[in-house]
Structures are given as C-alpha cells and as structure tokens.
N, C-alpha and C positions, 0 to 999 in steps of 0.2 A: 576460322571455320564457323564459329558461333555467329559471327557478323553476317554470314550469308544464309542463315537459316530460313529467313522469311522470303528468300528468293525461290525456295522450293515449296511447291504447293503441298497441301496435306494429301497423303495417299488415301485411297478409299478405306483402307483398314483403319487409318487414324481418324477419318471422319466418322466411321462406324463406332469406334471406341468412344469418342467425345460425345456423339449424339446419344448413344445408349447410356453413358454415364450421366449426362445431363437429365435424361428422363428419370433415371433411378434416384439420383440425388434430390431432384425437385420433389419427387414423391416422398422420399425419406424425410425431408424437411417438414412436410405436412404432418406425417405420422409422429415424428419426434416432438414437434411443437405442441401437439395436443397432449401427448403422453407426459411431457414435462409439466403441463398445467394441472394434470390430474394425479400424478404419482404422489404417494405419501412417504415412501422410504427415501430418505435423503441420500443414501449411497447409490440407490438406483437412479435417482434424479440427477446426481452428479455424472453418472455414466451416460445418461441420455443427453445431457448438456454437452458433454465432450463429443459425443457422436454427432450432435447437431452442428457443432462448430466445424467439424470436418466437412460435413456435407455443404455447409454454406460457403466454406473456402473453396471447395471443388467447383461449385456453381460459378463463383466469381472468376476463377482461373479459366474455366471453359468458355465463359462469355468473352473473355479477353482474347482467347485463341480464335474464336469465331469472328470477332470484330476485326482482328488483324488480317483475316482472310476474306473480309467482306462477305461473310457467310451468314445466312439468316439464323438468328438464335431461336431454337425450338421454344414452343410455348410450355410444354411439360405440364407441371402442376403448380398451382398458385394458391393464394389465400382463398380463392373461390372454392377450393377443393377441401377445405378443412373448417370445421366449426369448433373453435377453441373453447366455446362455452358449453359444449356437450359433456355429459358425465363420462367417467371412465368406462371403457368397454372391456378392458382387461385388467387383471390384477397386476401389481408390481412384479410379482413372481413371473408371470407369463411374459411381461415385457423384457425381462432378462433373457428368457428362453428365445423369444422372438429376435432380440438383438444378436444372440449367438448365431442363430441360423442365417440371418441376413448378413452378418459379418463374414461367415463362411462363403456365402455367395459372392460377396465382394472380393475376397481373397482369390477365389477362382477366376473371377472376371479380370482383376488387375493383372494377374499372372499372364493370362491370355493376351491382354492388351499390350503388355511389355513385349511379348514375343512376336507380335505382328506390327509393331511400330518401327518406323524407319528414322524419322527426324529425331535429333538428339533432345529437343525440348519436349517431345512427346514421350520418349523413353524416360526422361527425367521425371516428368509429371506422374506417370503411372507407377514408376518405381517409388516415388514419394507416397502415392496413394496406397501402394502395397505395404510399405513400412508402417503407415498410420493404421491400416487395417489390422496388421499383426499386433500392434500395440493395443488397439481396442479389443481384439480377440483375447489377448492375455489378461487384460483388466476384467473382462466379462467372466472368463473362466475362473479367475481368482475369486471374484465376488460370489459366483455361484457355488464354488467349493466352500467358501466361508459360510454361506447361508444353508449349505447342505441340500441344494436343489440341482446339482449337476448330475445328469443321468449318464452314468458311466457305461461303456460297452460291456458285454458279457466277458468274464474272465475264463481263461483256460490255464491248466497247470503247466509249469515250465518243462519242456522236453528234457529227457535225460541225456539225449545224444542227437547228433545230426543223422538224418535218415534220407534215403533216396527211394523214389518210386520204382518198383520192379515189375508191376503188372498193370496192364491197360485197364483193368477193372477200376483203377483209381478214378477214371473219367466217367464211369457209368453212374446210373442213378435212376434208370427207368424201372427196372425190375429187381427183385431179390434184395439182398442186403446192400445198403449204401454205406460207404465209408463215412466216418464223422466229417463234419465241416472243418475246413482248415481255417487258420486265423484270418487270412485275406478275405475269405468268403463271409465269415462272421462279421468282420468289420464292414463290408459292403452292405450286408443286410441291416445291421444295426444303424449305420449311418443314414440309409434311406428311410428307415422307420422313423428316426427322429425328425427328418424333414416332412414325412407324411403326417406325423402327429401335429406339428406346428401348422401345416397348411390346413389340416382338418379343423383346428381351433379357429383359424381365421375365417374359414368358410361358414362355420356355424355362427360365429359372431356377426359376420357381414350379412348373412341371411336374416339375422335377427333385427338389423337396423336399416337395411337398404330400402329404398322407396319403390323400386320397380318390381313388379310381380315376376317378370321374366328372369330378372337377376336372382330373385329369391329362389326360383325353381332351379336355376343354374347352380347356385351355391349348394342347394340341397343335393343335387346330383353329384357335385364334387365331394361332398361329405360322404356319400355312399361309396364312391370310388375309393376314397381314402380308407374307409372301413374295410373294404374288400382287400385292398393292398396290405393294410396293417395286419389283418387276420391271416392272410396268406403267408406273410413273412414271419409273423409270430408263431405260426404252426411249425414252420421249418425250424426255428430256434427251439421251440418246445420239445420237438421230437429228439433234440440233442440235449435236453435238460439244461438249456441255456435261457437266461432271462431276457425279457423284452424291455424296451425303453418305457418310461413312464408316460401316461396320458395326462394332458393338461386341460381337458375339457372343462373341468370344474373351475378353471381360472377365468372364465368369462362372467362378466357382471350381468345383472338383469336389465340393463339400460336398453331402451328401444329408440333412443334419439341418436341419429347418425353423426359421428364425429367427422366422417369423410364423405365426399361425394360418391355417388354410384360409379361415376367414371373412374375414380381412383381405386375403389375397391375391386372393380372388375379387372382393371389393368394389373393391379397387384397380383391377383390370383393367376391371370394368364401368364404373367412373367414367371411366377414360381412354378407353374405347371410345365411351361416350356423348358425351364432349367431342369426340372425334375426328369424329363426324358433323357437329358444328357447324363445326369447322375446315375440313373438306372443303367444306361448304356455303359458307363464306366465300370459299374459293379459287374455287369454281364461279361465284360471283356476280360476280367480276371477270375471269373468263376470257372472251376475246372470239373464240376459235376454237371452232366448234361441236363439233369432235371431242373437245376437252377437256371440254366440258360433259357429253357422253355418258359419258366415262370416269369423271368424278367422280360422276355419278349411279349408275353401276354399283358403284363403291367404297362409296358411302354406303348402298346397299341391302344390300351384303354385311355391313358392320359393324353396321348397324341390326338385322339379324336376330341377329347374334352377341351384341349387347348385350342384346336381349330374352331370349335363351336363358340368358344369365348371370344376369339378374334372376330368372328362373324357378328357377335353381339356388339362389339366395339364399333365395327363398321356401320351396323344398322343404326346405332345411336349417334353416329358422327363423332366418335371419341377416339378413333384410331389415328394418331398423328403419323403421317407418312414419313419414313426415313428418306434421306436424299436419294434420288433416283439417277441412273445413267440417262444420257440423252436418248430420246427415241429417234434414231437415225432415219427410220422409214417414214415417220411422220414429218420430220424436217425436210427430207428430200421430196416429199409429195407436195410441199408448198410451192415448189418451183413451177 
C-alpha cells in the first residue's frame, strides 16, 4: 500500500494544506530567527529555537512532497524579508504570548489538515505536525505559568448540582434581565479577547516600523478595530463582574527599525484577521444568548472588511502569492 502512494496525485485539499503550511512556516522562520537574535531570556530563547527547528523541518518535508509531484515550490518568505541586525521590536514576555497564540493557530490548522487529507503520507505528516504543536504548546504554557505571565480565563464557582433549562428566556438578551453568561460563552469571549490583544500589539508595533504610509494607516485602522472589539467584549464580562485578559501593549520596544519586510508584516496581519473571522464564528455558534450572537456578527463584519482591504493592499504591491488554481476550461477551449 505504501509503495503505491506516489501513484496517487495530491488531492486539492492536500495541495491547499501543504501550500498554506509552507507560507506560514516560511514566515515563522523569519520571525523566529530575528527573535532568537534579540531575546535576552535564555529559557525563552530555547523555546524559540525549538519552534524554529520545527518550522525548518516542515519546510524541508513540504519541499520534498512538492518535488516528488513536480509541483512548483512557493516562494513564501525568505532572508529578504527579515533584518537580523534590527533591534528587538518586542520584549521577551510578549514573544511568549505571541508564540502561544501562533501555536494555537497551528493546532487548529493541523487538525483541519488531518481531517481533509486522503493520502497516508499526508495524514502522517500533519499528525506529526499536530503532535509537535501540542508539545510546543505545553512547553509554552508551562514556561508562562512559571514566569507568572499566563493570562487565565475568568473563573466561576463550581455548580452545586446538574440543572436543565426550563424557560425560553434562557435564549433572550435583547431586553430586560439577562441570564448570567454560561461557561461556554465566557470561554469564547475570553479566548477571542486574547487573540485580539495579541493582534493589536502586532499592529501597533508594525505601524511603528513599516516603511509604507499606506500600511501605517492600515495598521492604525486595525488597532482601532481591535480596541473596539476588546472594549465590547470587556464590557460584556464586566457586566458579569468577570475579569478581562491582560493587555500587552507595554511590551513593544521603542525601535523604529523594521526587523521584517512590509510584505511579511502585512501578510501576517491579513492571515491573523482572516483566521479571526473563523474564531469569532466558532464562538457565535455556541453562544445561546441572542445579544451575543448580534455582537459577534458585528465584529465579524468589521474584521471581514479589514481583511479584504489588506488583501487588496497585498495585490496592489505585488505581494500576494497566488495559491494553485484550477484550469480555466473556457480559456483553454477558446484557443482552439
């Protein structure tokens, strides 16, 4: 069975998985390589080096898959997209927070990749990626707990008994008294707030060092959207006397020398924003108070437009690398 594996072409889902992973890991190599050069904390540095070794191994394996299929290897991001001599843009503390968020994104992506892969070598590869990401996540959380910087979700008291919903007012939230948030809703809000905080820090920092005035304006707009989102979700928690995640804005240095290319910084934000739509959608799908559903819909619309505008900027600058396309059958038939 294994011997016949290369007689079966990669499915479109597998091409998508590999192509997307190549883009993300090539970007990660640039970010991690610079961070390793500037970090002062040896424990954080060791964590970054471990993460870098994973990304480099992924790139090598994906290149081999593409070569076996005579498939063009994406350009992704290269040494041209990082200035290793630039000063640190973030503190070591934020780099741990950043790594936590990016590893969570990785875990989500790998699980999805496994579920839509057909060939055994592809399932094996992404299962291995998932296992590595789980190990990295565990190491990051343990180190953050050790250093006292892990932002825990709000706590609620343990219920005294199992209960059931007996009234449809459980679903309301427009007018009058609202029921308290349930644990699932609290988790969704807190989870999305942590991602919003991290993205906001990146946008502030990228706006501080990017070369393009258009990008600076774009990142400023993103920061304002993040503030609106954070304030809206924070207010929901505050009304329930629940705590909000910590802000990490003070963890940006005063450097104005860009460690990354404008292309990399814009791509990074667009990827995070696009993923953010999905995470908000996931929280919406399990929220049982109608007012929360409306708020999530508003937030998704805001960042959806922002992501689209970011993609247009990538295209305008010639930076948007095109994923593999299906054949244009109408164009091919017209040549006859």
